[in-house]
N, C-alpha and C positions, 0 to 999 in steps of 0.2 A: 404488515398494516402500513399504509402510506401515512406520512407525517401529517399531512393536512387532515386527514379522516380521524387520524388519532387525536390531533388537537381538538377537532369538533366534537368528538365523543368525550374527551375529558372534560371540556367546557361544560357539556350537558350533564356529565357525571357530577361535577361540583355544583352544579345549579339544581340537581336533583330531578332532572327531566327524563331520566332513562328508566325503561321498564326492567324487571328483575332479571331478564335474560342478558340483556345488554349490559347491565351493572355488574353481572357475574363475568361476563366476557372481558370488561376492561380491568376488573380487579385480578383476573388471571394473567392479563398482559402485564399489569404493573408488578405483579409477584415475579414474574419470569424476565422482564426487561428493566434493567437499570436506567436507561435513557427515558422510558416512559414514565418511571416513578420521579426522575428529576423533573421532567416537563410538567408532570401533574403538581409537583410542589411550586414550581415558578408560576404556573397558571393561577393556583390557588392564591399566591401571594399577590399577583396583579389584581385579581377580581376582589380580594379583600381590601387593597388598596384603593381600588375605584369605588367600592361600597362606603368606605370610610370618608372619602374625600367629599367636601361640600361643594356645591356650585358656587362660583365666583360671580358675584353681581357688581357691576361698575358702580362708582358712586354717583350721587346726583350731578355733580359738577360735570363729570364726563359724559353723562347721558345728555345733559342740556347742550354741552358742546357739540356732541354728535348731531343731535336733533337740528341745532342751528346751522351746521355745515350741510346737512342734508337738504334743508330748506333753501339755503343759498344756492345750492347746486341745481335744485329744480327750478328755482326762479331764472338762473342763467340760461337755462336751455330755452331755445326758440321753438315756439309751437310749429310742429310738423304739419304742412299742408298735405292732406291726403285726398287724391282724386279716384273715386271709386270706379269711375267709368272706363278709365284707361285700360286696365287689364282687360275688361270685357271687350272693348273695341278690338284689341290685339287678338284676343281669342277668336272672336267672331271673324276677324279678317284672315286669320290663319285657317280657320274652318272652311271659308269660302275658298281659298287658295287650294287646299287639299281636295275639296269637291271638284273644283275645276280640273285639277291635274289628274284625279281619277277618271273624270269624264274623257279627258283627252287621251289618256292611256288606253282607256277601254275602246274609244273609237279607232285609235291606230291599231290595236290588237284585231279588232273586228275587220278593218281594211285588209290587213295583211291575211286574215283567215279567208276572206273572200277571194283575194288574189290567189292563194294556194288552191282553193276549191276550183276556180276558173282554170287555173293550169292543169290540174288534175283532169278535168273534164276535156280539156283540149288535147291532152296527151291521149286520152282514151279514144277520142275522135280521130285523131291521125292514126292511131294504131289500127282502129277498125278500117279506115280508108286503105291502109296499107295491105291489110289483109284482103280486103275485097279486091284490090288491084292485082295482088299476086294471085289471087283465085282466077281473075279474069285473064291474066296473062298465062296462066297454067292450063287453061281450057284448051286441049289439043283438037277438040271437034269443031269449035265455032272460031272462024277467022275474025269475025266481027267482035267477039267478046275479046279476042287478043288485042285488037286494034283499039278498043275502049280502055283496056288495061293500060296499054302504053299511053294513051292520052292522059289517063290519070296520072301516071308516073311522071310525064313531062310537066304537070303542074306543080309537083313537089318541088319546093326550092332547094332543100338539102336532102338529097336521097342517101339512105344508109347503104351499107355493103349488100345488104339483102336485096334490095330494089335494084341496085346496079347489076348484081348477078343474074337476077330475073330478066332484066333487059337484054343483057348481052346473050343469055340462053335464047330467048326469043328471036333475036336478031340472027343468031346462027341457025336457027331452024328454019 
């Protein structure tokens, strides 16, 4: 059994606060353990000494002296000026700053999201135009379709390898 737990149980045993089962367990521990028996005797001596001691009351002269010193110390203290509105003003200002920062961040995120959506739409449109151009150039039956495909390819500022290969193929044919 841990020493702290044993001490607490022994104190309760001395005070008579244990039930019959706990009291029997403590008595068994004290019969088997010499250290527990010594601890019981020491605790009983301390508790008896505490019970027999009287509370010490200071004499009237000491009380009066203390009261006078306390009143002098209270009188020396300057009154503290408390302004109740300052913390509220600071809190309100902080709240306004946080709201403004939240609005700014939300606006920035929304703007970036719009740009990303526009970029995705443009990429899809370029891909569709490229596919249409490749289909037009690949049409072997209609020369006008091939010429229109080449015109569309010429309007593309940066052609990728697939477009260049299709143009080379049409030029060779």
